[in-house]
Every structure is written in C-alpha cells, then in structure tokens.
A tleap script that builds the chain and sets N, CA, C and O, in Angstrom:
source leaprc.protein.ff14SB
mol = sequence {
  NMET LYS ARG VAL GLU SER LEU ILE ARG GLU
  GLN ILE GLY THR LEU ILE MET ASN GLN GLU
  LEU LYS ASP PRO ARG ILE ASN THR LEU LEU
  SER ILE THR SER VAL LYS VAL SER ASN ASP
  LEU SER SER ALA LYS VAL PHE VAL SER GLY
  LEU GLU GLY GLU ALA ARG LEU LYS LYS SER
  VAL ALA ALA LEU ASN HIE ALA ALA GLY PHE
  ILE GLN ASN ARG ILE GLY LYS GLN ILE ARG
  MET ARG LEU THR PRO LYS LEU TYR PHE THR
  PRO ASP THR SER VAL ARG ASP GLY TYR MET
  MET ASN GLN LYS ILE ASP HIE LEU MET LYS
  GLU ASP GLN LYS GLU SER ASP SER CGLU
}
set mol.1.N position { -5.540 -7.988 6.769 }
set mol.1.CA position { -5.895 -6.241 6.322 }
set mol.1.C position { -4.118 -6.153 6.032 }
set mol.1.O position { -3.816 -6.516 4.895 }
set mol.2.N position { -3.435 -5.901 6.549 }
set mol.2.CA position { -2.032 -5.800 6.316 }
set mol.2.C position { -1.441 -6.762 5.694 }
set mol.2.O position { -0.678 -6.293 4.850 }
set mol.3.N position { -1.434 -8.365 5.727 }
set mol.3.CA position { -1.050 -9.789 4.650 }
set mol.3.C position { -1.764 -9.387 3.318 }
set mol.3.O position { -1.220 -9.411 2.214 }
set mol.4.N position { -3.361 -8.927 3.627 }
set mol.4.CA position { -3.083 -8.878 2.259 }
set mol.4.C position { -3.275 -7.299 1.427 }
set mol.4.O position { -4.151 -7.046 0.600 }
set mol.5.N position { -2.160 -6.330 1.930 }
set mol.5.CA position { -1.560 -5.497 1.657 }
set mol.5.C position { 0.028 -5.456 1.213 }
set mol.5.O position { 0.741 -4.596 0.695 }
set mol.6.N position { 0.187 -6.510 1.571 }
set mol.6.CA position { 1.494 -7.111 1.624 }
set mol.6.C position { 1.450 -8.014 0.161 }
set mol.6.O position { 2.511 -8.561 -0.139 }
set mol.7.N position { 0.835 -8.113 -0.327 }
set mol.7.CA position { 0.811 -9.231 -1.081 }
set mol.7.C position { 0.820 -8.737 -2.162 }
set mol.7.O position { 1.522 -8.933 -3.153 }
set mol.8.N position { -0.246 -7.867 -1.888 }
set mol.8.CA position { -1.144 -7.044 -3.307 }
set mol.8.C position { 0.650 -5.978 -4.171 }
set mol.8.O position { 1.067 -5.918 -5.328 }
set mol.9.N position { 0.972 -5.590 -3.336 }
set mol.9.CA position { 2.457 -4.841 -2.899 }
set mol.9.C position { 3.595 -5.968 -4.106 }
set mol.9.O position { 4.317 -5.897 -5.100 }
set mol.10.N position { 3.263 -6.550 -3.489 }
set mol.10.CA position { 4.283 -7.404 -4.503 }
set mol.10.C position { 4.334 -8.793 -5.250 }
set mol.10.O position { 5.171 -9.693 -5.322 }
set mol.11.N position { 3.121 -8.586 -5.755 }
set mol.11.CA position { 2.777 -9.363 -7.181 }
set mol.11.C position { 2.827 -7.647 -7.782 }
set mol.11.O position { 3.763 -7.264 -8.483 }
set mol.12.N position { 1.821 -6.848 -7.430 }
set mol.12.CA position { 2.022 -6.055 -8.871 }
set mol.12.C position { 3.965 -5.522 -8.625 }
set mol.12.O position { 4.648 -5.692 -9.635 }
set mol.13.N position { 4.590 -5.030 -7.564 }
set mol.13.CA position { 5.845 -5.394 -7.886 }
set mol.13.C position { 6.669 -6.043 -9.108 }
set mol.13.O position { 7.289 -5.635 -10.090 }
set mol.14.N position { 6.333 -7.291 -8.505 }
set mol.14.CA position { 6.711 -8.493 -9.570 }
set mol.14.C position { 5.916 -8.563 -11.235 }
set mol.14.O position { 6.219 -9.297 -12.176 }
set mol.15.N position { 5.113 -7.793 -11.173 }
set mol.15.CA position { 4.573 -7.739 -12.644 }
set mol.15.C position { 5.093 -7.161 -13.186 }
set mol.15.O position { 5.368 -7.485 -14.341 }
set mol.16.N position { 5.609 -5.716 -12.513 }
set mol.16.CA position { 6.497 -4.529 -13.439 }
set mol.16.C position { 7.554 -4.918 -13.506 }
set mol.16.O position { 8.030 -5.068 -14.631 }
set mol.17.N position { 8.327 -5.228 -12.365 }
set mol.17.CA position { 9.800 -5.962 -12.626 }
set mol.17.C position { 10.261 -7.078 -14.221 }
set mol.17.O position { 10.887 -6.882 -15.263 }
set mol.18.N position { 9.494 -8.284 -13.573 }
set mol.18.CA position { 9.489 -9.309 -14.822 }
set mol.18.C position { 9.001 -8.095 -15.936 }
set mol.18.O position { 9.982 -7.429 -15.605 }
set mol.19.N position { 8.528 -7.475 -16.674 }
set mol.19.CA position { 8.167 -6.637 -17.552 }
set mol.19.C position { 6.820 -7.695 -18.474 }
set mol.19.O position { 6.654 -8.122 -19.617 }
set mol.20.N position { 5.919 -7.751 -16.830 }
set mol.20.CA position { 4.751 -8.904 -17.269 }
set mol.20.C position { 3.505 -7.563 -18.312 }
set mol.20.O position { 2.676 -7.719 -19.208 }
set mol.21.N position { 4.011 -6.377 -17.553 }
set mol.21.CA position { 2.552 -5.312 -18.370 }
set mol.21.C position { 3.588 -5.339 -19.411 }
set mol.21.O position { 4.774 -5.403 -19.088 }
set mol.22.N position { 3.091 -5.277 -21.060 }
set mol.22.CA position { 4.033 -4.569 -22.084 }
set mol.22.C position { 3.362 -2.983 -22.616 }
set mol.22.O position { 3.402 -2.652 -23.801 }
set mol.23.N position { 2.775 -2.130 -21.564 }
set mol.23.CA position { 3.007 -0.948 -22.046 }
set mol.23.C position { 3.953 -0.205 -21.346 }
set mol.23.O position { 4.390 -0.174 -20.196 }
set mol.24.N position { 4.285 0.867 -23.252 }
set mol.24.CA position { 5.932 1.230 -22.646 }
set mol.24.C position { 6.118 1.894 -21.726 }
set mol.24.O position { 7.062 1.839 -20.937 }
set mol.25.N position { 4.581 3.102 -21.743 }
set mol.25.CA position { 4.216 3.857 -20.030 }
set mol.25.C position { 4.711 3.299 -18.984 }
set mol.25.O position { 5.551 3.870 -18.290 }
set mol.26.N position { 4.254 2.104 -18.731 }
set mol.26.CA position { 5.099 1.676 -17.075 }
set mol.26.C position { 6.864 1.896 -17.503 }
set mol.26.O position { 7.634 1.564 -18.404 }
set mol.27.N position { 6.878 2.463 -16.565 }
set mol.27.CA position { 8.554 2.344 -16.329 }
set mol.27.C position { 8.890 1.486 -15.558 }
set mol.27.O position { 8.313 1.439 -14.472 }
set mol.28.N position { 10.040 0.434 -15.904 }
set mol.28.CA position { 10.440 -0.863 -15.250 }
set mol.28.C position { 11.094 -0.588 -13.409 }
set mol.28.O position { 11.491 -1.467 -12.645 }
set mol.29.N position { 10.990 1.107 -13.111 }
set mol.29.CA position { 11.595 1.594 -12.346 }
set mol.29.C position { 10.638 2.031 -10.911 }
set mol.29.O position { 10.790 2.402 -9.747 }
set mol.30.N position { 9.655 1.725 -11.824 }
set mol.30.CA position { 8.889 2.427 -10.917 }
set mol.30.C position { 8.951 1.248 -9.295 }
set mol.30.O position { 9.390 0.100 -9.223 }
set mol.31.N position { 8.215 2.277 -7.997 }
set mol.31.CA position { 7.977 1.421 -6.727 }
set mol.31.C position { 7.044 1.532 -6.365 }
set mol.31.O position { 6.619 2.655 -6.095 }
set mol.32.N position { 6.349 0.487 -6.207 }
set mol.32.CA position { 4.788 0.910 -4.884 }
set mol.32.C position { 5.165 0.727 -3.458 }
set mol.32.O position { 5.417 0.102 -2.428 }
set mol.33.N position { 5.014 1.694 -4.164 }
set mol.33.CA position { 5.342 2.703 -2.334 }
set mol.33.C position { 4.559 2.215 -1.094 }
set mol.33.O position { 5.141 2.183 -0.010 }
set mol.34.N position { 2.664 1.656 -1.246 }
set mol.34.CA position { 2.409 1.434 -0.655 }
set mol.34.C position { 0.824 0.714 -1.009 }
set mol.34.O position { 0.444 0.662 -2.179 }
set mol.35.N position { 0.086 0.250 -0.033 }
set mol.35.CA position { -1.663 -0.063 -0.863 }
set mol.35.C position { -1.992 -0.287 0.776 }
set mol.35.O position { -1.451 -0.657 1.819 }
set mol.36.N position { -2.869 0.051 0.410 }
set mol.36.CA position { -4.415 0.552 0.817 }
set mol.36.C position { -6.127 0.043 0.689 }
set mol.36.O position { -7.077 0.642 0.185 }
set mol.37.N position { -6.064 -1.218 1.323 }
set mol.37.CA position { -7.196 -1.712 0.907 }
set mol.37.C position { -7.878 -1.675 2.154 }
set mol.37.O position { -7.337 -1.888 3.239 }
set mol.38.N position { -9.695 -1.258 1.886 }
set mol.38.CA position { -10.962 -0.883 1.802 }
set mol.38.C position { -11.343 -1.882 3.553 }
set mol.38.O position { -10.476 -2.265 4.338 }
set mol.39.N position { -12.447 -2.014 3.668 }
set mol.39.CA position { -12.094 -2.729 4.836 }
set mol.39.C position { -13.058 -3.602 4.190 }
set mol.39.O position { -12.794 -4.799 4.302 }
set mol.40.N position { -13.839 -3.381 3.707 }
set mol.40.CA position { -14.558 -4.448 3.062 }
set mol.40.C position { -14.263 -5.231 2.027 }
set mol.40.O position { -14.819 -6.283 1.713 }
set mol.41.N position { -12.682 -4.270 1.096 }
set mol.41.CA position { -12.043 -5.885 0.134 }
set mol.41.C position { -11.693 -5.354 -1.207 }
set mol.41.O position { -10.890 -5.507 -2.127 }
set mol.42.N position { -13.211 -4.312 -0.652 }
set mol.42.CA position { -13.949 -4.340 -2.431 }
set mol.42.C position { -12.942 -3.337 -3.228 }
set mol.42.O position { -13.242 -3.046 -4.386 }
set mol.43.N position { -11.709 -2.775 -2.625 }
set mol.43.CA position { -10.873 -1.129 -3.365 }
set mol.43.C position { -10.032 -1.560 -2.157 }
set mol.43.O position { -10.151 -2.086 -1.050 }
set mol.44.N position { -8.669 -0.789 -3.387 }
set mol.44.CA position { -7.160 -1.116 -3.045 }
set mol.44.C position { -6.508 0.420 -3.644 }
set mol.44.O position { -6.667 0.549 -4.858 }
set mol.45.N position { -6.003 1.252 -3.146 }
set mol.45.CA position { -5.717 2.227 -3.874 }
set mol.45.C position { -3.844 1.748 -3.338 }
set mol.45.O position { -3.438 1.387 -2.234 }
set mol.46.N position { -3.134 1.936 -4.556 }
set mol.46.CA position { -2.097 1.419 -4.961 }
set mol.46.C position { -1.198 2.875 -4.805 }
set mol.46.O position { -1.514 3.801 -5.553 }
set mol.47.N position { -0.365 3.020 -4.079 }
set mol.47.CA position { 0.292 4.166 -4.341 }
set mol.47.C position { 1.878 4.269 -5.163 }
set mol.47.O position { 2.920 3.626 -5.033 }
set mol.48.N position { 1.530 5.239 -5.917 }
set mol.48.CA position { 2.933 4.040 -7.369 }
set mol.48.C position { 4.034 6.143 -7.322 }
set mol.48.O position { 3.602 7.296 -7.341 }
set mol.49.N position { 6.115 5.268 -7.230 }
set mol.49.CA position { 6.673 6.367 -6.915 }
set mol.49.C position { 7.433 6.172 -7.922 }
set mol.49.O position { 7.526 4.979 -8.212 }
set mol.50.N position { 8.066 6.933 -8.626 }
set mol.50.CA position { 9.581 6.520 -9.339 }
set mol.50.C position { 9.819 8.223 -9.494 }
set mol.50.O position { 9.205 9.267 -9.280 }
set mol.51.N position { 11.252 7.718 -10.060 }
set mol.51.CA position { 13.177 9.071 -9.693 }
set mol.51.C position { 12.753 9.494 -10.793 }
set mol.51.O position { 13.312 10.539 -11.127 }
set mol.52.N position { 11.810 9.029 -11.676 }
set mol.52.CA position { 12.210 10.133 -13.717 }
set mol.52.C position { 11.512 11.012 -13.167 }
set mol.52.O position { 10.728 11.210 -14.095 }
set mol.53.N position { 11.082 11.920 -12.110 }
set mol.53.CA position { 10.112 13.499 -12.729 }
set mol.53.C position { 8.356 12.746 -12.732 }
set mol.53.O position { 7.754 11.704 -12.992 }
set mol.54.N position { 8.173 14.027 -12.284 }
set mol.54.CA position { 6.313 13.846 -11.593 }
set mol.54.C position { 5.791 13.636 -13.484 }
set mol.54.O position { 4.591 13.369 -13.426 }
set mol.55.N position { 6.169 13.656 -14.790 }
set mol.55.CA position { 5.899 13.794 -16.457 }
set mol.55.C position { 5.459 12.117 -16.244 }
set mol.55.O position { 4.499 11.367 -16.417 }
set mol.56.N position { 6.851 12.106 -15.753 }
set mol.56.CA position { 6.987 10.109 -16.367 }
set mol.56.C position { 5.964 9.917 -15.764 }
set mol.56.O position { 4.913 9.543 -16.285 }
set mol.57.N position { 6.251 10.298 -13.823 }
set mol.57.CA position { 5.131 9.475 -12.768 }
set mol.57.C position { 3.725 9.134 -13.355 }
set mol.57.O position { 3.057 8.102 -13.289 }
set mol.58.N position { 3.385 10.922 -14.237 }
set mol.58.CA position { 1.817 10.680 -14.371 }
set mol.58.C position { 1.398 9.850 -15.224 }
set mol.58.O position { 0.316 9.266 -15.282 }
set mol.59.N position { 2.519 9.801 -16.064 }
set mol.59.CA position { 1.334 8.728 -17.463 }
set mol.59.C position { 2.566 7.514 -16.944 }
set mol.59.O position { 3.602 8.169 -17.055 }
set mol.60.N position { 2.818 6.652 -16.638 }
set mol.60.CA position { 3.380 5.606 -16.195 }
set mol.60.C position { 1.150 5.762 -15.315 }
set mol.60.O position { -0.009 5.571 -15.684 }
set mol.61.N position { 1.792 6.137 -14.299 }
set mol.61.CA position { 0.155 5.812 -13.346 }
set mol.61.C position { -1.340 5.420 -14.101 }
set mol.61.O position { -2.373 4.868 -13.722 }
set mol.62.N position { -0.926 5.939 -15.207 }
set mol.62.CA position { -2.457 6.199 -16.110 }
set mol.62.C position { -2.141 5.046 -17.108 }
set mol.62.O position { -2.779 4.223 -17.765 }
set mol.63.N position { -0.787 5.409 -16.888 }
set mol.63.CA position { -1.118 2.979 -17.642 }
set mol.63.C position { -1.341 2.622 -17.016 }
set mol.63.O position { -2.555 2.823 -17.008 }
set mol.64.N position { -1.001 1.807 -15.815 }
set mol.64.CA position { -1.269 1.025 -14.965 }
set mol.64.C position { -2.704 1.455 -14.684 }
set mol.64.O position { -3.335 0.408 -14.827 }
set mol.65.N position { -3.208 2.017 -14.496 }
set mol.65.CA position { -5.024 2.344 -13.771 }
set mol.65.C position { -5.411 1.493 -15.343 }
set mol.65.O position { -5.337 0.273 -15.483 }
set mol.66.N position { -5.752 2.302 -16.231 }
set mol.66.CA position { -5.618 1.451 -17.534 }
set mol.66.C position { -5.438 0.021 -17.719 }
set mol.66.O position { -6.332 -0.710 -18.147 }
set mol.67.N position { -3.560 -0.613 -17.194 }
set mol.67.CA position { -3.836 -2.345 -17.617 }
set mol.67.C position { -4.104 -2.999 -15.658 }
set mol.67.O position { -3.550 -3.894 -15.020 }
set mol.68.N position { -5.306 -1.908 -15.271 }
set mol.68.CA position { -6.020 -2.634 -13.597 }
set mol.68.C position { -6.750 -3.778 -13.855 }
set mol.68.O position { -6.443 -4.359 -12.815 }
set mol.69.N position { -7.622 -4.714 -14.540 }
set mol.69.CA position { -8.404 -4.896 -14.662 }
set mol.69.C position { -7.380 -6.448 -14.995 }
set mol.69.O position { -7.851 -7.562 -14.763 }
set mol.70.N position { -5.972 -6.250 -15.554 }
set mol.70.CA position { -4.954 -6.886 -15.989 }
set mol.70.C position { -4.622 -7.734 -14.523 }
set mol.70.O position { -4.814 -8.752 -13.859 }
set mol.71.N position { -4.011 -6.511 -14.616 }
set mol.71.CA position { -3.077 -6.981 -13.162 }
set mol.71.C position { -4.227 -7.228 -12.716 }
set mol.71.O position { -3.764 -6.407 -11.925 }
set mol.72.N position { -5.401 -7.546 -12.347 }
set mol.72.CA position { -6.921 -7.367 -11.258 }
set mol.72.C position { -6.480 -9.229 -11.109 }
set mol.72.O position { -6.146 -9.904 -10.135 }
set mol.73.N position { -6.689 -9.585 -12.633 }
set mol.73.CA position { -7.130 -10.551 -13.319 }
set mol.73.C position { -5.448 -11.920 -12.278 }
set mol.73.O position { -5.510 -13.123 -12.023 }
set mol.74.N position { -4.809 -11.365 -12.135 }
set mol.74.CA position { -3.287 -11.572 -12.186 }
set mol.74.C position { -3.097 -11.485 -11.209 }
set mol.74.O position { -3.082 -12.583 -10.653 }
set mol.75.N position { -2.925 -10.722 -10.619 }
set mol.75.CA position { -3.310 -10.776 -8.268 }
set mol.75.C position { -4.129 -12.103 -7.473 }
set mol.75.O position { -3.995 -12.839 -6.496 }
set mol.76.N position { -5.224 -11.801 -8.823 }
set mol.76.CA position { -7.063 -13.229 -8.478 }
set mol.76.C position { -6.436 -14.582 -8.448 }
set mol.76.O position { -6.703 -15.495 -7.665 }
set mol.77.N position { -5.544 -14.577 -9.435 }
set mol.77.CA position { -4.613 -15.456 -9.819 }
set mol.77.C position { -4.384 -16.483 -8.924 }
set mol.77.O position { -4.687 -17.676 -8.961 }
set mol.78.N position { -3.286 -15.221 -7.411 }
set mol.78.CA position { -2.169 -15.616 -7.593 }
set mol.78.C position { -1.871 -16.123 -6.078 }
set mol.78.O position { -1.271 -17.100 -5.631 }
set mol.79.N position { -2.864 -14.539 -5.223 }
set mol.79.CA position { -3.585 -15.063 -3.739 }
set mol.79.C position { -4.439 -15.554 -3.893 }
set mol.79.O position { -4.521 -16.440 -3.042 }
set mol.80.N position { -5.564 -15.554 -4.763 }
set mol.80.CA position { -7.256 -17.082 -4.930 }
set mol.80.C position { -8.064 -16.258 -3.096 }
set mol.80.O position { -8.327 -16.801 -2.023 }
set mol.81.N position { -8.190 -14.844 -3.563 }
set mol.81.CA position { -8.812 -14.464 -3.038 }
set mol.81.C position { -10.442 -14.738 -3.491 }
set mol.81.O position { -10.726 -14.725 -4.689 }
set mol.82.N position { -11.772 -15.054 -2.175 }
set mol.82.CA position { -12.585 -14.905 -3.038 }
set mol.82.C position { -13.142 -13.490 -3.384 }
set mol.82.O position { -14.341 -13.489 -3.662 }
set mol.83.N position { -12.604 -12.474 -3.415 }
set mol.83.CA position { -13.089 -10.911 -3.952 }
set mol.83.C position { -11.798 -10.415 -3.731 }
set mol.83.O position { -11.200 -10.031 -2.725 }
set mol.84.N position { -11.482 -10.529 -5.056 }
set mol.84.CA position { -10.264 -9.527 -5.321 }
set mol.84.C position { -10.515 -7.820 -5.864 }
set mol.84.O position { -11.374 -7.392 -6.635 }
set mol.85.N position { -9.278 -6.986 -5.045 }
set mol.85.CA position { -9.670 -5.289 -4.946 }
set mol.85.C position { -9.455 -5.245 -6.290 }
set mol.85.O position { -8.656 -5.711 -7.102 }
set mol.86.N position { -11.247 -3.935 -6.260 }
set mol.86.CA position { -10.099 -3.520 -7.612 }
set mol.86.C position { -9.292 -2.285 -6.780 }
set mol.86.O position { -9.167 -2.043 -5.579 }
set mol.87.N position { -8.909 -1.764 -7.752 }
set mol.87.CA position { -7.179 -1.612 -8.111 }
set mol.87.C position { -7.368 -0.264 -9.104 }
set mol.87.O position { -7.582 -0.214 -10.315 }
set mol.88.N position { -7.155 1.135 -7.807 }
set mol.88.CA position { -6.959 2.197 -7.938 }
set mol.88.C position { -5.052 3.089 -7.957 }
set mol.88.O position { -4.411 3.723 -7.119 }
set mol.89.N position { -4.861 2.758 -9.024 }
set mol.89.CA position { -3.254 3.507 -8.808 }
set mol.89.C position { -3.010 4.905 -8.797 }
set mol.89.O position { -3.478 5.689 -9.623 }
set mol.90.N position { -2.342 5.175 -7.939 }
set mol.90.CA position { -2.228 7.226 -8.210 }
set mol.90.C position { -0.695 7.836 -7.413 }
set mol.90.O position { -0.561 7.463 -6.247 }
set mol.91.N position { 0.293 8.627 -7.922 }
set mol.91.CA position { 0.969 8.494 -7.413 }
set mol.91.C position { 1.407 9.282 -6.381 }
set mol.91.O position { 1.212 10.469 -6.118 }
set mol.92.N position { 2.185 8.201 -5.711 }
set mol.92.CA position { 3.219 8.390 -4.918 }
set mol.92.C position { 4.265 9.645 -4.777 }
set mol.92.O position { 5.270 9.232 -5.355 }
set mol.93.N position { 4.518 10.882 -4.332 }
set mol.93.CA position { 5.864 11.488 -4.587 }
set mol.93.C position { 6.003 12.011 -3.514 }
set mol.93.O position { 6.458 13.153 -3.461 }
set mol.94.N position { 5.595 11.211 -2.193 }
set mol.94.CA position { 6.922 11.379 -0.745 }
set mol.94.C position { 8.097 11.095 -0.774 }
set mol.94.O position { 8.889 11.619 0.009 }
set mol.95.N position { 8.613 9.843 -2.050 }
set mol.95.CA position { 9.946 9.422 -1.850 }
set mol.95.C position { 11.011 11.008 -2.332 }
set mol.95.O position { 12.049 11.464 -1.853 }
set mol.96.N position { 10.103 11.462 -3.492 }
set mol.96.CA position { 11.275 12.047 -3.843 }
set mol.96.C position { 10.947 13.412 -3.511 }
set mol.96.O position { 11.237 14.020 -4.541 }
set mol.97.N position { 10.447 14.373 -2.551 }
set mol.97.CA position { 9.706 15.338 -1.527 }
set mol.97.C position { 10.569 14.560 -0.405 }
set mol.97.O position { 10.832 15.137 0.650 }
set mol.98.N position { 10.853 13.697 -0.565 }
set mol.98.CA position { 11.821 13.920 0.932 }
set mol.98.C position { 13.586 13.935 0.645 }
set mol.98.O position { 14.291 14.553 1.443 }
set mol.99.N position { 14.353 13.057 -0.796 }
set mol.99.CA position { 15.007 13.218 -1.722 }
set mol.99.C position { 14.913 14.754 -1.422 }
set mol.99.O position { 15.357 15.031 -0.307 }
set mol.100.N position { 14.492 15.710 -2.069 }
set mol.100.CA position { 14.002 17.081 -1.916 }
set mol.100.C position { 15.220 18.455 -0.835 }
set mol.100.O position { 16.157 19.254 -0.837 }
set mol.101.N position { 13.538 17.374 0.312 }
set mol.101.CA position { 14.078 18.163 1.576 }
set mol.101.C position { 15.473 18.016 2.381 }
set mol.101.O position { 15.926 18.833 3.182 }
set mol.102.N position { 16.298 16.261 1.816 }
set mol.102.CA position { 17.107 16.224 2.116 }
set mol.102.C position { 18.070 17.071 1.642 }
set mol.102.O position { 18.745 17.793 2.375 }
set mol.103.N position { 18.196 17.002 0.102 }
set mol.103.CA position { 19.188 18.512 -0.778 }
set mol.103.C position { 19.033 19.497 0.685 }
set mol.103.O position { 19.834 19.784 1.575 }
set mol.104.N position { 17.804 19.791 0.474 }
set mol.104.CA position { 18.293 21.353 1.378 }
set mol.104.C position { 19.102 21.480 2.585 }
set mol.104.O position { 20.209 21.971 2.808 }
set mol.105.N position { 18.038 20.769 3.450 }
set mol.105.CA position { 18.822 20.760 4.968 }
set mol.105.C position { 20.887 20.022 4.494 }
set mol.105.O position { 21.969 20.168 5.063 }
set mol.106.N position { 20.593 19.525 3.639 }
set mol.106.CA position { 22.397 19.499 3.468 }
set mol.106.C position { 23.053 20.769 3.097 }
set mol.106.O position { 24.051 21.105 3.734 }
set mol.107.N position { 22.512 21.677 1.932 }
set mol.107.CA position { 22.807 22.928 1.807 }
set mol.107.C position { 22.689 24.210 2.910 }
set mol.107.O position { 23.315 25.270 2.902 }
set mol.108.N position { 22.006 23.893 3.540 }
set mol.108.CA position { 21.615 24.556 4.534 }
set mol.108.C position { 22.587 24.794 5.175 }
set mol.108.O position { 23.287 25.807 5.173 }
set mol.109.N position { 22.728 23.257 6.134 }
set mol.109.CA position { 24.229 23.222 6.893 }
set mol.109.C position { 24.949 23.119 6.742 }
set mol.109.O position { 25.715 22.838 7.664 }
set mol.110.N position { 25.638 23.307 4.778 }
set mol.110.CA position { 26.815 23.493 4.477 }
set mol.110.C position { 26.989 24.883 4.517 }
set mol.110.O position { 28.170 25.206 4.391 }
set mol.111.N position { 25.872 26.199 4.707 }
set mol.111.CA position { 26.211 27.220 4.144 }
set mol.111.C position { 25.962 27.690 5.966 }
set mol.111.O position { 26.012 28.894 6.215 }
set mol.112.N position { 25.713 26.727 7.112 }
set mol.112.CA position { 25.807 27.171 8.352 }
set mol.112.C position { 27.273 26.929 8.907 }
set mol.112.O position { 27.625 27.363 10.004 }
set mol.113.N position { 27.935 26.348 8.231 }
set mol.113.CA position { 28.886 25.431 8.497 }
set mol.113.C position { 30.036 26.560 7.591 }
set mol.113.O position { 31.152 26.046 7.671 }
set mol.114.N position { 30.103 27.838 6.814 }
set mol.114.CA position { 30.964 27.957 5.945 }
set mol.114.C position { 30.316 29.131 6.650 }
set mol.114.O position { 30.612 28.839 7.809 }
set mol.115.N position { 29.703 30.146 6.725 }
set mol.115.CA position { 29.368 31.148 8.182 }
set mol.115.C position { 30.592 30.971 9.383 }
set mol.115.O position { 31.617 31.563 9.723 }
set mol.116.N position { 29.856 29.844 9.768 }
set mol.116.CA position { 30.405 29.588 10.929 }
set mol.116.C position { 32.081 29.472 10.740 }
set mol.116.O position { 32.651 30.083 11.644 }
set mol.117.N position { 32.973 28.859 9.817 }
set mol.117.CA position { 34.460 28.636 9.366 }
set mol.117.C position { 34.589 30.164 9.657 }
set mol.117.O position { 35.099 30.536 10.714 }
set mol.118.N position { 34.196 30.927 8.856 }
set mol.118.CA position { 34.384 32.832 8.095 }
set mol.118.C position { 34.466 33.162 10.197 }
set mol.118.O position { 35.516 33.425 10.782 }
set mol.119.N position { 33.506 33.073 10.674 }
set mol.119.CA position { 33.400 34.184 11.914 }
set mol.119.C position { 34.533 33.919 12.808 }
set mol.119.O position { 34.696 34.603 13.818 }
savepdb mol mol.pdb
quit
C-alpha cells in the first residue's frame, strides 16, 4: 500500500513539475504532501500543498480535480496496475500552518528574551 501511495505521489509530482497539465490554474510550485489509498485500491485521496496562499491553492486543487481523469490515465500507463485508483485532490495547509506556528514561536521567544534582558 505504501509503495502504491509513493508511486502515485511521484507520478503526480512529475506531471505537475514537467507542466504536462496545461491548465493555467495549476501552479508548478505545488507539492503533493501525501497520498492515502483506500484498502481496496479503488480510490486515492491526494493532499496538495502550496505556499502561494489559500485562494490560489483552492483554484489549483479544483483544476487538479477537473484533470483527475487525465492524471489517472497517465498514472495507469506508468504504474501498470490492474485497477488505477480514482483520484480525489484536497488542499493540505499543514505546511503553511507549521510555518506560521514557527513564526509565532520565534516572535514569542524574542519578546521573552527582550523582557529578560530588560530586567
């Protein structure tokens, strides 16, 4: 299962990076953070992340869902499985959320340092 998820993730990333998806809404700076394949291999949830803002990410995810049939066809040719999972793309904001959390922690640490220096 992990191998299938990894192969799907790699293939979708390659399609995006090589600009094989011609939809202008799909940003080439997108990252496929993870893929979760169902136990029966009939479907796969693909988590997509990007650093260009939530609105841009949602547009890219909508475009990827629109192109899901094409992407699924390309993956089927590359991986050669009996059944290629139906792809469902969803936004993943965990990378951006983690970055924002680190920024807040850094800010709090600097404030704490300033307070201890002034005492």
